[in-house]
C-alpha positions in Angstrom: 135.6 177.8 216.9 138.6 179.3 218.9 140.0 177.2 221.8 139.4 178.5 225.2 142.3 180.1 227.0 143.3 180.5 230.7 141.4 183.5 232.1 144.5 184.8 233.8 147.4 184.4 231.4 145.2 184.2 228.2 147.8 181.9 226.8 147.7 178.3 228.0 144.8 175.9 227.9 142.7 175.9 231.1 142.8 172.7 233.2 140.8 173.7 236.2 137.6 175.5 236.9 138.0 177.1 240.3 135.5 176.3 243.0 135.9 179.8 244.6 135.2 182.0 241.6 134.4 179.8 238.6 137.6 180.9 236.7 138.9 178.5 234.1 142.7 178.6 234.6 145.8 176.7 233.6 147.8 174.7 236.2 150.6 177.3 236.5 148.2 180.2 237.1 146.2 178.1 239.5 149.3 177.4 241.6 150.3 181.0 241.6 146.9 182.3 242.5 146.4 179.7 245.2 149.8 180.7 246.8 149.1 184.4 246.4 145.7 184.1 248.1 147.3 182.5 251.1 149.9 185.2 251.2 147.2 187.9 251.2 145.4 186.1 254.0 148.6 186.1 256.1 149.1 189.8 255.3 145.5 190.9 255.9 145.4 189.2 259.4 149.0 190.2 260.4 149.6 186.5 261.2 153.4 186.6 261.6 156.2 188.9 262.6 159.9 188.5 261.8 161.5 186.3 264.4 158.3 184.4 265.3 158.7 180.7 265.9 155.6 179.1 264.2 154.6 175.7 265.3 152.9 174.1 262.3 150.3 171.6 263.4 150.8 168.6 261.1 149.0 165.2 260.8 150.2 164.0 257.4 146.9 164.8 255.8 146.3 167.0 252.7 145.6 170.2 254.6 148.7 170.2 256.9 150.9 168.9 254.0 149.8 171.8 251.8 150.2 174.2 254.8 153.8 173.1 255.3 154.6 173.4 251.6 153.1 176.9 251.1 154.4 178.3 254.4 157.9 177.1 253.6 157.6 178.5 250.1 156.1 181.9 251.1 158.4 182.4 254.0 161.3 182.3 251.5 159.6 184.2 248.7 158.3 187.1 250.8 160.9 187.1 253.5 158.6 186.6 256.5 161.6 185.8 258.7 159.8 183.2 260.7 161.1 179.9 262.0 158.9 176.9 261.2 158.7 174.0 263.6 156.5 171.0 262.8 154.3 169.8 265.7 152.3 166.6 265.6 150.1 164.7 268.1 149.9 160.9 268.3 146.5 160.1 269.7 147.1 156.3 269.7 144.8 155.1 266.9 146.3 151.9 265.7 146.5 151.5 261.9 145.6 155.1 261.4 147.8 157.6 263.2 151.0 155.4 263.1 150.7 155.4 259.3 150.0 159.1 258.9 153.0 159.9 261.1 155.2 158.1 258.5 154.1 160.9 256.1 154.9 163.5 258.7 158.5 162.1 258.9 158.8 162.3 255.1 157.7 165.9 255.1 160.2 166.6 257.9 163.0 165.3 255.7 161.7 167.0 252.5 161.6 170.5 254.0 164.5 170.0 256.5 162.4 171.3 259.4 162.5 170.3 263.1 159.7 168.0 264.3 158.2 167.5 267.7 155.7 164.7 268.4 153.6 164.4 271.5 151.5 161.4 272.4 148.2 161.1 274.3 149.8 158.1 276.2 152.7 160.2 277.5 150.6 163.3 278.2 147.4 161.8 279.6 148.1 158.1 280.2 145.5 157.0 277.6 145.4 156.4 273.9 142.2 157.0 272.0 141.9 153.3 271.3 142.0 152.7 275.1 139.4 155.4 275.8 137.0 153.9 273.2 137.6 150.4 274.6 136.9 151.5 278.2 134.2 154.1 277.6 132.7 153.4 274.2 132.2 155.5 271.2 130.0 158.1 272.8 131.6 161.6 272.7 134.9 160.0 271.5 135.5 162.7 268.9 134.6 165.5 271.4 137.1 164.1 274.0 139.8 163.6 271.4 139.3 167.2 270.1 139.7 168.7 273.6 142.8 166.6 274.4 144.4 167.4 271.0 143.9 171.2 271.4 145.7 171.1 274.8 148.4 168.8 273.4 149.2 171.4 270.7 149.2 174.2 273.4 151.7 172.0 275.4 153.8 171.4 272.3 153.9 175.1 271.4 155.1 175.9 274.9 157.7 173.1 274.7 159.2 174.4 271.4 158.8 178.1 272.6 156.5 178.9 269.7 155.0 182.4 269.4 152.3 181.2 266.9 150.5 177.9 266.1 149.5 177.5 262.5 146.8 175.0 261.7 145.4 173.6 258.3 141.7 174.5 258.8 140.2 175.3 255.4 137.1 177.0 254.3 135.0 173.8 254.3 136.1 172.9 257.8 135.2 176.4 259.1 131.8 176.6 257.3 130.9 173.2 258.9 131.9 174.6 262.4 129.8 177.7 261.8 126.8 175.5 261.0 127.5 173.3 264.0 127.5 176.4 266.3 124.4 177.7 264.7 122.6 174.3 265.2 123.7 174.1 268.8 122.7 177.7 269.5 126.3 178.6 270.5 126.3 182.2 269.3 129.2 183.2 271.5 131.7 181.1 269.5 130.2 182.0 266.1 132.5 185.0 265.3 135.6 183.5 266.8 135.1 180.3 264.8 135.5 182.0 261.5 138.5 184.2 262.3 141.9 183.5 260.7 143.7 184.5 264.0 142.4 183.7 267.5 144.3 184.9 270.5 145.4 182.2 273.0 144.5 182.3 276.7 146.8 183.5 279.4 150.3 182.4 278.6 149.2 180.7 275.4 150.2 181.8 271.9 147.8 182.8 269.1 146.4 180.3 266.6 146.5 181.1 262.9 144.7 179.6 259.9 146.5 180.5 256.7 144.3 178.2 254.6 141.0 179.7 256.0 139.7 180.8 252.6 141.0 177.8 250.6 138.4 175.3 249.4 139.0 171.7 250.2 138.8 170.7 246.5 141.5 173.2 245.6 143.8 172.0 248.4 143.6 168.5 246.9 144.2 169.8 243.4 147.2 171.9 244.6 148.7 168.9 246.4 148.2 166.8 243.2 149.7 169.3 240.8 152.7 169.8 243.1 153.3 166.1 243.7 152.9 166.5 247.5 152.8 163.3 249.5 150.0 163.0 252.0 148.0 160.4 253.9 144.3 160.3 252.8 142.6 157.7 255.0 139.8 159.0 257.3 140.0 158.4 261.1 138.1 155.2 261.8 136.2 156.9 264.6 135.2 159.9 262.4 132.2 158.0 261.0 130.4 158.4 264.3 131.0 162.2 264.6 128.1 164.7 264.3 130.4 166.8 262.0 130.1 164.0 259.4 126.4 164.9 258.9 127.3 168.6 258.5 130.0 167.7 256.0 127.4 165.9 253.8 125.1 169.0 254.0 128.0 171.3 253.0 128.9 169.1 250.0 125.2 169.2 248.9 125.1 173.0 249.2 128.4 173.4 247.4 127.1 171.3 244.4 124.1 173.7 244.2 126.1 176.9 244.7 129.9 176.8 245.2 129.9 180.2 246.8 127.8 178.8 249.8 131.0 177.7 251.5 132.5 181.1 251.8 129.1 182.7 252.4 128.5 180.6 255.5 132.1 181.2 256.6 131.8 184.9 256.3 128.4 184.9 258.0 130.2 183.6 261.1 132.8 186.4 260.9 130.1 189.0 260.6 127.7 187.5 263.2 126.5 190.2 265.6 124.3 189.6 268.7 121.5 191.9 269.6 122.7 191.7 273.2 126.4 191.0 273.5 126.7 187.7 275.4 129.2 187.7 278.2 132.0 185.3 277.5 133.7 183.4 280.3 136.8 185.0 281.7 140.0 183.2 280.6 142.1 181.9 283.5 144.6 179.1 284.2 143.4 175.6 285.2 144.1 175.0 288.9 145.4 171.5 288.1 147.4 171.6 284.9 148.1 175.4 284.5 146.8 175.7 281.0 144.1 178.0 279.6 140.6 177.5 280.9 137.3 179.3 281.4 136.7 177.4 284.7 138.7 176.4 287.7 139.3 173.0 285.9 139.9 173.0 282.1 138.0 170.6 279.9 141.0 168.3 279.6 141.4 167.8 283.3 137.6 167.4 283.7 137.7 164.6 281.0 140.7 162.9 282.7 139.0 163.0 286.1 136.1 161.1 284.5 138.5 158.6 283.0 140.6 158.3 286.2 137.8 157.4 288.6 139.1 154.4 290.6 142.5 154.6 289.0 145.8 156.2 289.9 146.0 159.8 288.9 147.6 160.6 285.6 150.5 163.1 285.7 150.7 164.9 282.4 154.1 165.3 280.8 155.5 166.3 277.4 156.9 163.9 274.8 159.9 164.1 272.6 161.4 166.2 269.8 163.0 164.9 266.6 
């Protein structure tokens, strides 16, 4: 019986069966196909223009590490002509974020890219650990997510970025589509699954080059390219509603691997019978960042935390 060969080069022995399409491929062809698919996503969505400063949101995890590696590689290979600037946020989670930032510093040196780190403590006057200690675990992940999003907006403005690139993958996005479906949040459905979302007034657009990449394949790519990343889960993540959806998605993927992309694409194609009116984007009266109300969610959360305490004046952190 003849040995099986890679379905792309028809030469080498296959090492991987791809989650996305079931192809049995060798490591070399897998790496090339993975990189080319990211390039095609960037091209199809017109993510970058020559001269752009792209703030790459990095945490030290597998997704952002693969994002740095592939953007750096593709920028040189295809001549995008963009300037990459690493941007990280320290939420103040002892034993977790401090260790993941050590990986971020290693990547900064590996790719010789500028790095800017902003901290919740400097920006908002609180760390996540302090928020949990004072207010408990309830809505911890929601609060953290809101504060992180604005922190990246602040960081992008600080480094004069024209784009923010994040490491959201297909699994992440499918989970978010499901979450919006369960919550009945149809307005966000289509926006959730887009590879490019425009920022609010004065804010730059956000891009997701890894949008169509499966989490499993991101891990494999990191492994086969000897990329260094931090793999420990956030200690507060165990209480998040998203964790339940992640389990559902993994069960669905075991039954039918195409379910991840099918759910993702259903979010992109979602059409409402009666187009819901979205809130008009404006600038927050207090901090001046994007909002759909007079006060943005960040300032609303901080008002809740600041009751009976001196007001926090939000500032930016440091660049490396």
